[in-house]
Jmol script that loads the backbone (N, CA, C; Angstrom):
load data "model"
ATOM      1  N   LEU A   1      23.683  29.461   6.059  1.00  0.00           N
ATOM      2  CA  LEU A   1      22.553  28.687   6.532  1.00  0.00           C
ATOM      3  C   LEU A   1      22.693  27.268   5.999  1.00  0.00           C
ATOM      4  N   GLN A   2      22.766  26.322   6.899  1.00  0.00           N
ATOM      5  CA  GLN A   2      22.930  24.913   6.543  1.00  0.00           C
ATOM      6  C   GLN A   2      21.625  24.180   6.792  1.00  0.00           C
ATOM      7  N   LEU A   3      21.023  23.646   5.740  1.00  0.00           N
ATOM      8  CA  LEU A   3      19.794  22.875   5.867  1.00  0.00           C
ATOM      9  C   LEU A   3      20.116  21.395   5.908  1.00  0.00           C
ATOM     10  N   THR A   4      19.396  20.668   6.723  1.00  0.00           N
ATOM     11  CA  THR A   4      19.599  19.219   6.750  1.00  0.00           C
ATOM     12  C   THR A   4      18.925  18.614   5.521  1.00  0.00           C
ATOM     13  N   PRO A   5      19.544  17.625   4.939  1.00  0.00           N
ATOM     14  CA  PRO A   5      18.943  17.007   3.748  1.00  0.00           C
ATOM     15  C   PRO A   5      17.645  16.304   4.106  1.00  0.00           C
ATOM     16  N   ARG A   6      16.747  16.269   3.144  1.00  0.00           N
ATOM     17  CA  ARG A   6      15.492  15.549   3.330  1.00  0.00           C
ATOM     18  C   ARG A   6      15.771  14.064   3.453  1.00  0.00           C
ATOM     19  N   PRO A   7      14.996  13.378   4.288  1.00  0.00           N
ATOM     20  CA  PRO A   7      15.162  11.923   4.333  1.00  0.00           C
ATOM     21  C   PRO A   7      14.707  11.313   3.017  1.00  0.00           C
ATOM     22  N   PRO A   8      15.252  10.171   2.649  1.00  0.00           N
ATOM     23  CA  PRO A   8      14.817   9.545   1.391  1.00  0.00           C
ATOM     24  C   PRO A   8      13.343   9.163   1.468  1.00  0.00           C
ATOM     25  N   LYS A   9      12.678   9.200   0.315  1.00  0.00           N
ATOM     26  CA  LYS A   9      11.272   8.810   0.244  1.00  0.00           C
ATOM     27  C   LYS A   9      11.149   7.318   0.528  1.00  0.00           C
ATOM     28  N   PRO A  10      10.059   6.932   1.168  1.00  0.00           N
ATOM     29  CA  PRO A  10       9.825   5.491   1.339  1.00  0.00           C
ATOM     30  C   PRO A  10       9.717   4.822  -0.027  1.00  0.00           C
ATOM     31  N   THR A  11      10.216   3.613  -0.107  1.00  0.00           N
ATOM     32  CA  THR A  11      10.155   2.869  -1.360  1.00  0.00           C
ATOM     33  C   THR A  11       9.543   1.494  -1.111  1.00  0.00           C
ATOM     34  N   PHE A  12       9.071   0.888  -2.185  1.00  0.00           N
ATOM     35  CA  PHE A  12       8.430  -0.422  -2.111  1.00  0.00           C
ATOM     36  C   PHE A  12       9.091  -1.347  -3.107  1.00  0.00           C
ATOM     37  N   THR A  13       9.305  -2.556  -2.749  1.00  0.00           N
ATOM     38  CA  THR A  13       9.937  -3.638  -3.511  1.00  0.00           C
ATOM     39  C   THR A  13      11.440  -3.429  -3.620  1.00  0.00           C
ATOM     40  N   ALA A  14      12.106  -4.449  -4.068  1.00  0.00           N
ATOM     41  CA  ALA A  14      13.553  -4.388  -4.258  1.00  0.00           C
ATOM     42  C   ALA A  14      13.920  -3.382  -5.336  1.00  0.00           C
ATOM     43  N   GLN A  15      12.935  -3.017  -6.173  1.00  0.00           N
ATOM     44  CA  GLN A  15      13.178  -2.046  -7.237  1.00  0.00           C
ATOM     45  C   GLN A  15      13.112  -0.609  -6.724  1.00  0.00           C
ATOM     46  N   LYS A  16      12.821  -0.434  -5.429  1.00  0.00           N
ATOM     47  CA  LYS A  16      12.779   0.884  -4.785  1.00  0.00           C
ATOM     48  C   LYS A  16      11.766   1.816  -5.451  1.00  0.00           C
ATOM     49  N   LEU A  17      10.559   1.320  -5.657  1.00  0.00           N
ATOM     50  CA  LEU A  17       9.510   2.107  -6.301  1.00  0.00           C
ATOM     51  C   LEU A  17       8.930   3.130  -5.335  1.00  0.00           C
ATOM     52  N   SER A  18       8.666   4.342  -5.836  1.00  0.00           N
ATOM     53  CA  SER A  18       7.999   5.350  -5.014  1.00  0.00           C
ATOM     54  C   SER A  18       7.023   6.200  -5.827  1.00  0.00           C
ATOM     55  N   ALA A  19       7.159   6.210  -7.146  1.00  0.00           N
ATOM     56  CA  ALA A  19       6.246   6.985  -7.996  1.00  0.00           C
ATOM     57  C   ALA A  19       4.949   6.203  -8.186  1.00  0.00           C
ATOM     58  N   LEU A  20       3.834   6.901  -8.112  1.00  0.00           N
ATOM     59  CA  LEU A  20       2.520   6.262  -8.186  1.00  0.00           C
ATOM     60  C   LEU A  20       2.330   5.387  -9.433  1.00  0.00           C
ATOM     61  N   PRO A  21       2.708   5.829 -10.624  1.00  0.00           N
ATOM     62  CA  PRO A  21       2.536   4.951 -11.800  1.00  0.00           C
ATOM     63  C   PRO A  21       3.320   3.637 -11.677  1.00  0.00           C
ATOM     64  N   ASP A  22       4.524   3.708 -11.128  1.00  0.00           N
ATOM     65  CA  ASP A  22       5.327   2.498 -10.936  1.00  0.00           C
ATOM     66  C   ASP A  22       4.693   1.582  -9.893  1.00  0.00           C
ATOM     67  N   LEU A  23       4.179   2.194  -8.833  1.00  0.00           N
ATOM     68  CA  LEU A  23       3.515   1.414  -7.788  1.00  0.00           C
ATOM     69  C   LEU A  23       2.278   0.709  -8.337  1.00  0.00           C
ATOM     70  N   ARG A  24       1.520   1.409  -9.164  1.00  0.00           N
ATOM     71  CA  ARG A  24       0.321   0.801  -9.756  1.00  0.00           C
ATOM     72  C   ARG A  24       0.681  -0.402 -10.612  1.00  0.00           C
ATOM     73  N   GLU A  25       1.728  -0.273 -11.372  1.00  0.00           N
ATOM     74  CA  GLU A  25       2.156  -1.388 -12.222  1.00  0.00           C
ATOM     75  C   GLU A  25       2.607  -2.568 -11.368  1.00  0.00           C
ATOM     76  N   ALA A  26       3.318  -2.301 -10.275  1.00  0.00           N
ATOM     77  CA  ALA A  26       3.752  -3.370  -9.369  1.00  0.00           C
ATOM     78  C   ALA A  26       2.544  -4.052  -8.723  1.00  0.00           C
ATOM     79  N   MET A  27       1.543  -3.263  -8.356  1.00  0.00           N
ATOM     80  CA  MET A  27       0.329  -3.835  -7.760  1.00  0.00           C
ATOM     81  C   MET A  27      -0.393  -4.737  -8.766  1.00  0.00           C
ATOM     82  N   ARG A  28      -0.455  -4.291 -10.007  1.00  0.00           N
ATOM     83  CA  ARG A  28      -1.103  -5.096 -11.055  1.00  0.00           C
ATOM     84  C   ARG A  28      -0.376  -6.434 -11.219  1.00  0.00           C
ATOM     85  N   ALA A  29       0.940  -6.394 -11.273  1.00  0.00           N
ATOM     86  CA  ALA A  29       1.715  -7.626 -11.426  1.00  0.00           C
ATOM     87  C   ALA A  29       1.529  -8.537 -10.218  1.00  0.00           C
ATOM     88  N   TRP A  30       1.448  -7.946  -9.034  1.00  0.00           N
ATOM     89  CA  TRP A  30       1.272  -8.722  -7.807  1.00  0.00           C
ATOM     90  C   TRP A  30      -0.072  -9.460  -7.816  1.00  0.00           C
ATOM     91  N   VAL A  31      -1.138  -8.744  -8.149  1.00  0.00           N
ATOM     92  CA  VAL A  31      -2.461  -9.372  -8.202  1.00  0.00           C
ATOM     93  C   VAL A  31      -2.484 -10.447  -9.287  1.00  0.00           C
ATOM     94  N   ASP A  32      -1.895 -10.174 -10.438  1.00  0.00           N
ATOM     95  CA  ASP A  32      -1.850 -11.173 -11.513  1.00  0.00           C
ATOM     96  C   ASP A  32      -1.116 -12.437 -11.061  1.00  0.00           C
ATOM     97  N   GLU A  33      -0.063 -12.263 -10.298  1.00  0.00           N
ATOM     98  CA  GLU A  33       0.739 -13.393  -9.821  1.00  0.00           C
ATOM     99  C   GLU A  33      -0.024 -14.247  -8.802  1.00  0.00           C
ATOM    100  N   PHE A  34      -0.908 -13.618  -8.047  1.00  0.00           N
ATOM    101  CA  PHE A  34      -1.617 -14.327  -6.983  1.00  0.00           C
ATOM    102  C   PHE A  34      -3.114 -14.380  -7.246  1.00  0.00           C
ATOM    103  N   ARG A  35      -3.489 -14.835  -8.419  1.00  0.00           N
ATOM    104  CA  ARG A  35      -4.906 -14.997  -8.763  1.00  0.00           C
ATOM    105  C   ARG A  35      -5.480 -16.287  -8.189  1.00  0.00           C
ATOM    106  N   ASP A  36      -4.620 -17.279  -7.954  1.00  0.00           N
ATOM    107  CA  ASP A  36      -5.081 -18.601  -7.531  1.00  0.00           C
ATOM    108  C   ASP A  36      -4.730 -18.936  -6.088  1.00  0.00           C
ATOM    109  N   GLU A  37      -4.224 -17.969  -5.370  1.00  0.00           N
ATOM    110  CA  GLU A  37      -3.868 -18.185  -3.969  1.00  0.00           C
ATOM    111  C   GLU A  37      -3.724 -16.834  -3.282  1.00  0.00           C
ATOM    112  N   ALA A  38      -3.714 -16.865  -1.961  1.00  0.00           N
ATOM    113  CA  ALA A  38      -3.533 -15.621  -1.202  1.00  0.00           C
ATOM    114  C   ALA A  38      -2.092 -15.137  -1.343  1.00  0.00           C
ATOM    115  N   PRO A  39      -1.901 -13.838  -1.309  1.00  0.00           N
ATOM    116  CA  PRO A  39      -0.525 -13.328  -1.361  1.00  0.00           C
ATOM    117  C   PRO A  39       0.227 -13.720  -0.094  1.00  0.00           C
ATOM    118  N   PHE A  40       1.536 -13.781  -0.191  1.00  0.00           N
ATOM    119  CA  PHE A  40       2.364 -14.148   0.958  1.00  0.00           C
ATOM    120  C   PHE A  40       2.246 -13.084   2.048  1.00  0.00           C
ATOM    121  N   ALA A  41       2.182 -13.540   3.287  1.00  0.00           N
ATOM    122  CA  ALA A  41       2.036 -12.631   4.432  1.00  0.00           C
ATOM    123  C   ALA A  41       3.174 -11.616   4.486  1.00  0.00           C
ATOM    124  N   GLU A  42       4.393 -12.036   4.169  1.00  0.00           N
ATOM    125  CA  GLU A  42       5.526 -11.105   4.236  1.00  0.00           C
ATOM    126  C   GLU A  42       5.417 -10.016   3.165  1.00  0.00           C
ATOM    127  N   ASP A  43       4.833 -10.341   2.021  1.00  0.00           N
ATOM    128  CA  ASP A  43       4.614  -9.324   0.991  1.00  0.00           C
ATOM    129  C   ASP A  43       3.555  -8.320   1.444  1.00  0.00           C
ATOM    130  N   VAL A  44       2.507  -8.838   2.074  1.00  0.00           N
ATOM    131  CA  VAL A  44       1.454  -7.964   2.585  1.00  0.00           C
ATOM    132  C   VAL A  44       2.040  -7.025   3.636  1.00  0.00           C
ATOM    133  N   GLU A  45       2.838  -7.568   4.546  1.00  0.00           N
ATOM    134  CA  GLU A  45       3.433  -6.729   5.594  1.00  0.00           C
ATOM    135  C   GLU A  45       4.397  -5.695   5.010  1.00  0.00           C
ATOM    136  N   ALA A  46       5.079  -6.055   3.929  1.00  0.00           N
ATOM    137  CA  ALA A  46       5.967  -5.084   3.273  1.00  0.00           C
ATOM    138  C   ALA A  46       5.154  -3.912   2.736  1.00  0.00           C
ATOM    139  N   LEU A  47       3.995  -4.196   2.149  1.00  0.00           N
ATOM    140  CA  LEU A  47       3.152  -3.108   1.647  1.00  0.00           C
ATOM    141  C   LEU A  47       2.578  -2.294   2.806  1.00  0.00           C
ATOM    142  N   VAL A  48       2.189  -2.962   3.884  1.00  0.00           N
ATOM    143  CA  VAL A  48       1.676  -2.247   5.057  1.00  0.00           C
ATOM    144  C   VAL A  48       2.741  -1.273   5.570  1.00  0.00           C
ATOM    145  N   LYS A  49       3.953  -1.752   5.724  1.00  0.00           N
ATOM    146  CA  LYS A  49       5.037  -0.877   6.201  1.00  0.00           C
ATOM    147  C   LYS A  49       5.256   0.284   5.243  1.00  0.00           C
ATOM    148  N   TYR A  50       5.198   0.002   3.947  1.00  0.00           N
ATOM    149  CA  TYR A  50       5.388   1.062   2.958  1.00  0.00           C
ATOM    150  C   TYR A  50       4.312   2.141   3.086  1.00  0.00           C
ATOM    151  N   VAL A  51       3.033   1.752   3.079  1.00  0.00           N
ATOM    152  CA  VAL A  51       1.971   2.768   3.134  1.00  0.00           C
ATOM    153  C   VAL A  51       2.006   3.514   4.470  1.00  0.00           C
ATOM    154  N   GLN A  52       2.408   2.838   5.535  1.00  0.00           N
ATOM    155  CA  GLN A  52       2.538   3.520   6.815  1.00  0.00           C
ATOM    156  C   GLN A  52       3.648   4.569   6.769  1.00  0.00           C
ATOM    157  N   ARG A  53       4.750   4.246   6.143  1.00  0.00           N
ATOM    158  CA  ARG A  53       5.836   5.226   6.004  1.00  0.00           C
ATOM    159  C   ARG A  53       5.407   6.403   5.130  1.00  0.00           C
ATOM    160  N   VAL A  54       4.623   6.113   4.096  1.00  0.00           N
ATOM    161  CA  VAL A  54       4.118   7.199   3.244  1.00  0.00           C
ATOM    162  C   VAL A  54       3.271   8.166   4.074  1.00  0.00           C
ATOM    163  N   VAL A  55       2.417   7.618   4.929  1.00  0.00           N
ATOM    164  CA  VAL A  55       1.560   8.465   5.772  1.00  0.00           C
ATOM    165  C   VAL A  55       2.389   9.227   6.801  1.00  0.00           C
ATOM    166  N   LYS A  56       3.311   8.535   7.463  1.00  0.00           N
ATOM    167  CA  LYS A  56       4.030   9.143   8.576  1.00  0.00           C
ATOM    168  C   LYS A  56       5.237   9.978   8.158  1.00  0.00           C
ATOM    169  N   GLU A  57       5.974   9.545   7.150  1.00  0.00           N
ATOM    170  CA  GLU A  57       7.203  10.245   6.765  1.00  0.00           C
ATOM    171  C   GLU A  57       6.981  11.218   5.610  1.00  0.00           C
ATOM    172  N   GLU A  58       6.319  10.740   4.555  1.00  0.00           N
ATOM    173  CA  GLU A  58       6.029  11.629   3.421  1.00  0.00           C
ATOM    174  C   GLU A  58       4.865  12.551   3.734  1.00  0.00           C
ATOM    175  N   LYS A  59       4.053  12.127   4.709  1.00  0.00           N
ATOM    176  CA  LYS A  59       2.843  12.869   5.092  1.00  0.00           C
ATOM    177  C   LYS A  59       1.895  13.027   3.902  1.00  0.00           C
ATOM    178  N   ASP A  60       1.817  11.956   3.117  1.00  0.00           N
ATOM    179  CA  ASP A  60       1.003  11.963   1.904  1.00  0.00           C
ATOM    180  C   ASP A  60      -0.084  10.901   2.009  1.00  0.00           C
ATOM    181  N   MET A  61      -1.137  11.247   2.725  1.00  0.00           N
ATOM    182  CA  MET A  61      -2.231  10.295   2.902  1.00  0.00           C
ATOM    183  C   MET A  61      -2.912   9.997   1.572  1.00  0.00           C
ATOM    184  N   GLY A  62      -2.965  10.985   0.693  1.00  0.00           N
ATOM    185  CA  GLY A  62      -3.577  10.776  -0.616  1.00  0.00           C
ATOM    186  C   GLY A  62      -2.874   9.685  -1.403  1.00  0.00           C
ATOM    187  N   LYS A  63      -1.570   9.671  -1.340  1.00  0.00           N
ATOM    188  CA  LYS A  63      -0.798   8.650  -2.054  1.00  0.00           C
ATOM    189  C   LYS A  63      -1.049   7.274  -1.441  1.00  0.00           C
ATOM    190  N   ALA A  64      -1.020   7.177  -0.117  1.00  0.00           N
ATOM    191  CA  ALA A  64      -1.247   5.901   0.550  1.00  0.00           C
ATOM    192  C   ALA A  64      -2.645   5.370   0.238  1.00  0.00           C
ATOM    193  N   VAL A  65      -3.639   6.238   0.341  1.00  0.00           N
ATOM    194  CA  VAL A  65      -5.012   5.838   0.047  1.00  0.00           C
ATOM    195  C   VAL A  65      -5.148   5.463  -1.428  1.00  0.00           C
ATOM    196  N   GLY A  66      -4.491   6.210  -2.304  1.00  0.00           N
ATOM    197  CA  GLY A  66      -4.537   5.917  -3.734  1.00  0.00           C
ATOM    198  C   GLY A  66      -3.971   4.539  -4.060  1.00  0.00           C
ATOM    199  N   VAL A  67      -2.874   4.175  -3.416  1.00  0.00           N
ATOM    200  CA  VAL A  67      -2.278   2.855  -3.635  1.00  0.00           C
ATOM    201  C   VAL A  67      -3.259   1.764  -3.195  1.00  0.00           C
ATOM    202  N   VAL A  68      -3.864   1.958  -2.026  1.00  0.00           N
ATOM    203  CA  VAL A  68      -4.792   0.946  -1.514  1.00  0.00           C
ATOM    204  C   VAL A  68      -6.049   0.875  -2.380  1.00  0.00           C
ATOM    205  N   ARG A  69      -6.574   2.022  -2.772  1.00  0.00           N
ATOM    206  CA  ARG A  69      -7.767   2.017  -3.636  1.00  0.00           C
ATOM    207  C   ARG A  69      -7.482   1.322  -4.965  1.00  0.00           C
ATOM    208  N   TRP A  70      -6.306   1.555  -5.507  1.00  0.00           N
ATOM    209  CA  TRP A  70      -5.926   0.895  -6.760  1.00  0.00           C
ATOM    210  C   TRP A  70      -5.891  -0.616  -6.564  1.00  0.00           C
ATOM    211  N   LEU A  71      -5.329  -1.054  -5.459  1.00  0.00           N
ATOM    212  CA  LEU A  71      -5.265  -2.482  -5.178  1.00  0.00           C
ATOM    213  C   LEU A  71      -6.668  -3.063  -4.989  1.00  0.00           C
ATOM    214  N   VAL A  72      -7.533  -2.350  -4.295  1.00  0.00           N
ATOM    215  CA  VAL A  72      -8.921  -2.789  -4.127  1.00  0.00           C
ATOM    216  C   VAL A  72      -9.588  -2.933  -5.493  1.00  0.00           C
ATOM    217  N   TRP A  73      -9.376  -1.957  -6.365  1.00  0.00           N
ATOM    218  CA  TRP A  73      -9.964  -2.002  -7.702  1.00  0.00           C
ATOM    219  C   TRP A  73      -9.428  -3.201  -8.483  1.00  0.00           C
ATOM    220  N   LEU A  74      -8.110  -3.418  -8.438  1.00  0.00           N
ATOM    221  CA  LEU A  74      -7.514  -4.537  -9.166  1.00  0.00           C
ATOM    222  C   LEU A  74      -8.085  -5.875  -8.714  1.00  0.00           C
ATOM    223  N   VAL A  75      -8.203  -6.043  -7.411  1.00  0.00           N
ATOM    224  CA  VAL A  75      -8.727  -7.298  -6.875  1.00  0.00           C
ATOM    225  C   VAL A  75     -10.186  -7.474  -7.297  1.00  0.00           C
ATOM    226  N   GLY A  76     -10.964  -6.413  -7.212  1.00  0.00           N
ATOM    227  CA  GLY A  76     -12.360  -6.482  -7.642  1.00  0.00           C
ATOM    228  C   GLY A  76     -12.492  -6.756  -9.120  1.00  0.00           C
ATOM    229  N   GLU A  77     -11.653  -6.148  -9.909  1.00  0.00           N
ATOM    230  CA  GLU A  77     -11.672  -6.319 -11.359  1.00  0.00           C
ATOM    231  C   GLU A  77     -11.287  -7.745 -11.759  1.00  0.00           C
ATOM    232  N   ALA A  78     -10.416  -8.381 -10.968  1.00  0.00           N
ATOM    233  CA  ALA A  78      -9.977  -9.744 -11.274  1.00  0.00           C
ATOM    234  C   ALA A  78     -11.130 -10.730 -11.154  1.00  0.00           C
ATOM    235  N   GLY A  79     -12.077 -10.445 -10.256  1.00  0.00           N
ATOM    236  CA  GLY A  79     -13.270 -11.274 -10.127  1.00  0.00           C
ATOM    237  C   GLY A  79     -12.974 -12.673  -9.627  1.00  0.00           C
ATOM    238  N   GLY A  80     -13.988 -13.506  -9.710  1.00  0.00           N
ATOM    239  CA  GLY A  80     -13.856 -14.902  -9.305  1.00  0.00           C
ATOM    240  C   GLY A  80     -13.443 -15.055  -7.859  1.00  0.00           C
ATOM    241  N   ALA A  81     -12.590 -16.017  -7.624  1.00  0.00           N
ATOM    242  CA  ALA A  81     -12.138 -16.335  -6.270  1.00  0.00           C
ATOM    243  C   ALA A  81     -11.060 -15.393  -5.773  1.00  0.00           C
ATOM    244  N   VAL A  82     -10.570 -14.519  -6.631  1.00  0.00           N
ATOM    245  CA  VAL A  82      -9.467 -13.631  -6.255  1.00  0.00           C
ATOM    246  C   VAL A  82      -9.821 -12.814  -5.014  1.00  0.00           C
ATOM    247  N   GLY A  83     -11.036 -12.305  -4.953  1.00  0.00           N
ATOM    248  CA  GLY A  83     -11.461 -11.522  -3.799  1.00  0.00           C
ATOM    249  C   GLY A  83     -11.375 -12.295  -2.498  1.00  0.00           C
ATOM    250  N   ARG A  84     -11.733 -13.577  -2.541  1.00  0.00           N
ATOM    251  CA  ARG A  84     -11.633 -14.420  -1.334  1.00  0.00           C
ATOM    252  C   ARG A  84     -10.177 -14.616  -0.930  1.00  0.00           C
ATOM    253  N   TYR A  85      -9.316 -14.853  -1.916  1.00  0.00           N
ATOM    254  CA  TYR A  85      -7.901 -15.058  -1.615  1.00  0.00           C
ATOM    255  C   TYR A  85      -7.275 -13.806  -1.005  1.00  0.00           C
ATOM    256  N   TRP A  86      -7.720 -12.649  -1.463  1.00  0.00           N
ATOM    257  CA  TRP A  86      -7.109 -11.385  -1.063  1.00  0.00           C
ATOM    258  C   TRP A  86      -7.806 -10.707   0.105  1.00  0.00           C
ATOM    259  N   ALA A  87      -8.926 -11.230   0.589  1.00  0.00           N
ATOM    260  CA  ALA A  87      -9.713 -10.540   1.618  1.00  0.00           C
ATOM    261  C   ALA A  87      -8.890 -10.219   2.867  1.00  0.00           C
ATOM    262  N   GLY A  88      -8.162 -11.181   3.372  1.00  0.00           N
ATOM    263  CA  GLY A  88      -7.351 -10.950   4.576  1.00  0.00           C
ATOM    264  C   GLY A  88      -6.251  -9.935   4.336  1.00  0.00           C
ATOM    265  N   ALA A  89      -5.621 -10.027   3.183  1.00  0.00           N
ATOM    266  CA  ALA A  89      -4.551  -9.080   2.848  1.00  0.00           C
ATOM    267  C   ALA A  89      -5.089  -7.665   2.748  1.00  0.00           C
ATOM    268  N   MET A  90      -6.235  -7.515   2.107  1.00  0.00           N
ATOM    269  CA  MET A  90      -6.817  -6.181   1.936  1.00  0.00           C
ATOM    270  C   MET A  90      -7.192  -5.580   3.289  1.00  0.00           C
ATOM    271  N   ALA A  91      -7.765  -6.406   4.160  1.00  0.00           N
ATOM    272  CA  ALA A  91      -8.134  -5.916   5.494  1.00  0.00           C
ATOM    273  C   ALA A  91      -6.902  -5.461   6.257  1.00  0.00           C
ATOM    274  N   ARG A  92      -5.816  -6.223   6.163  1.00  0.00           N
ATOM    275  CA  ARG A  92      -4.582  -5.867   6.871  1.00  0.00           C
ATOM    276  C   ARG A  92      -3.978  -4.579   6.309  1.00  0.00           C
ATOM    277  N   ILE A  93      -3.976  -4.425   4.997  1.00  0.00           N
ATOM    278  CA  ILE A  93      -3.399  -3.231   4.371  1.00  0.00           C
ATOM    279  C   ILE A  93      -4.217  -1.995   4.744  1.00  0.00           C
ATOM    280  N   GLU A  94      -5.533  -2.099   4.661  1.00  0.00           N
ATOM    281  CA  GLU A  94      -6.392  -0.969   5.029  1.00  0.00           C
ATOM    282  C   GLU A  94      -6.215  -0.609   6.498  1.00  0.00           C
ATOM    283  N   ALA A  95      -6.126  -1.620   7.363  1.00  0.00           N
ATOM    284  CA  ALA A  95      -5.909  -1.369   8.792  1.00  0.00           C
ATOM    285  C   ALA A  95      -4.562  -0.684   9.019  1.00  0.00           C
ATOM    286  N   GLY A  96      -3.559  -1.062   8.243  1.00  0.00           N
ATOM    287  CA  GLY A  96      -2.240  -0.438   8.366  1.00  0.00           C
ATOM    288  C   GLY A  96      -2.276   1.044   8.070  1.00  0.00           C
ATOM    289  N   VAL A  97      -3.035   1.429   7.050  1.00  0.00           N
ATOM    290  CA  VAL A  97      -3.177   2.855   6.729  1.00  0.00           C
ATOM    291  C   VAL A  97      -3.855   3.576   7.893  1.00  0.00           C
ATOM    292  N   GLN A  98      -4.941   2.999   8.402  1.00  0.00           N
ATOM    293  CA  GLN A  98      -5.673   3.630   9.500  1.00  0.00           C
ATOM    294  C   GLN A  98      -4.797   3.762  10.753  1.00  0.00           C
ATOM    295  N   GLU A  99      -3.969   2.755  11.034  1.00  0.00           N
ATOM    296  CA  GLU A  99      -3.054   2.820  12.177  1.00  0.00           C
ATOM    297  C   GLU A  99      -2.096   4.002  12.034  1.00  0.00           C
ATOM    298  N   ALA A 100      -1.535   4.154  10.861  1.00  0.00           N
ATOM    299  CA  ALA A 100      -0.583   5.244  10.629  1.00  0.00           C
ATOM    300  C   ALA A 100      -1.263   6.605  10.746  1.00  0.00           C
ATOM    301  N   VAL A 101      -2.475   6.711  10.245  1.00  0.00           N
ATOM    302  CA  VAL A 101      -3.227   7.969  10.327  1.00  0.00           C
ATOM    303  C   VAL A 101      -3.497   8.308  11.797  1.00  0.00           C
ATOM    304  N   ARG A 102      -3.903   7.306  12.575  1.00  0.00           N
ATOM    305  CA  ARG A 102      -4.152   7.530  14.006  1.00  0.00           C
ATOM    306  C   ARG A 102      -2.874   7.955  14.723  1.00  0.00           C
ATOM    307  N   GLU A 103      -1.748   7.329  14.375  1.00  0.00           N
ATOM    308  CA  GLU A 103      -0.465   7.689  14.996  1.00  0.00           C
ATOM    309  C   GLU A 103      -0.094   9.142  14.717  1.00  0.00           C
ATOM    310  N   ARG A 104      -0.548   9.659  13.601  1.00  0.00           N
ATOM    311  CA  ARG A 104      -0.320  11.073  13.291  1.00  0.00           C
ATOM    312  C   ARG A 104      -1.320  11.985  13.993  1.00  0.00           C
ATOM    313  N   GLY A 105      -2.261  11.374  14.706  1.00  0.00           N
ATOM    314  CA  GLY A 105      -3.248  12.162  15.436  1.00  0.00           C
ATOM    315  C   GLY A 105      -4.374  12.678  14.571  1.00  0.00           C
ATOM    316  N   LEU A 106      -4.609  12.004  13.455  1.00  0.00           N
ATOM    317  CA  LEU A 106      -5.652  12.432  12.521  1.00  0.00           C
ATOM    318  C   LEU A 106      -6.828  11.462  12.563  1.00  0.00           C
ATOM    319  N   GLY A 107      -7.938  11.877  11.996  1.00  0.00           N
ATOM    320  CA  GLY A 107      -9.116  11.021  11.938  1.00  0.00           C
ATOM    321  C   GLY A 107      -8.972   9.938  10.886  1.00  0.00           C
ATOM    322  N   GLU A 108      -9.902   9.048  10.879  1.00  0.00           N
ATOM    323  CA  GLU A 108      -9.905   7.933   9.946  1.00  0.00           C
ATOM    324  C   GLU A 108     -10.061   8.441   8.505  1.00  0.00           C
ATOM    325  N   VAL A 109      -9.396   7.757   7.580  1.00  0.00           N
ATOM    326  CA  VAL A 109      -9.542   8.098   6.163  1.00  0.00           C
ATOM    327  C   VAL A 109     -10.484   7.107   5.503  1.00  0.00           C
ATOM    328  N   VAL A 110     -11.153   7.549   4.460  1.00  0.00           N
ATOM    329  CA  VAL A 110     -12.060   6.694   3.708  1.00  0.00           C
ATOM    330  C   VAL A 110     -11.262   6.034   2.585  1.00  0.00           C
ATOM    331  N   ILE A 111     -11.297   4.721   2.582  1.00  0.00           N
ATOM    332  CA  ILE A 111     -10.529   3.996   1.561  1.00  0.00           C
ATOM    333  C   ILE A 111     -11.469   3.394   0.572  1.00  0.00           C
TER     334      ILE A 111
END
end "model"
wireframe off; spacefill off
backbone 0.3
color backbone group
């Protein structure tokens, strides 16, 4: 009996992160880096693609939602103008998760 190998797990950043603790640390560093300006659109899209792959390929909605919730918490915790700078990015990331969930034929998730 020959089984096909599992596809590689989706990864995020050039460091190929996929474990939740590593992802949380990367998110913290990202928010810290962009306290005085909005994050770069290409970085936001990279995270959107990552969480979408987690939903569609890993089939782990909990992990995708957990990453987004952590980012929401970090931005809220940073306070001040950070929330304004990150508002568009957060909306795009949350929408990306919902798009992937819909593509799987599932209902909306609460983020």
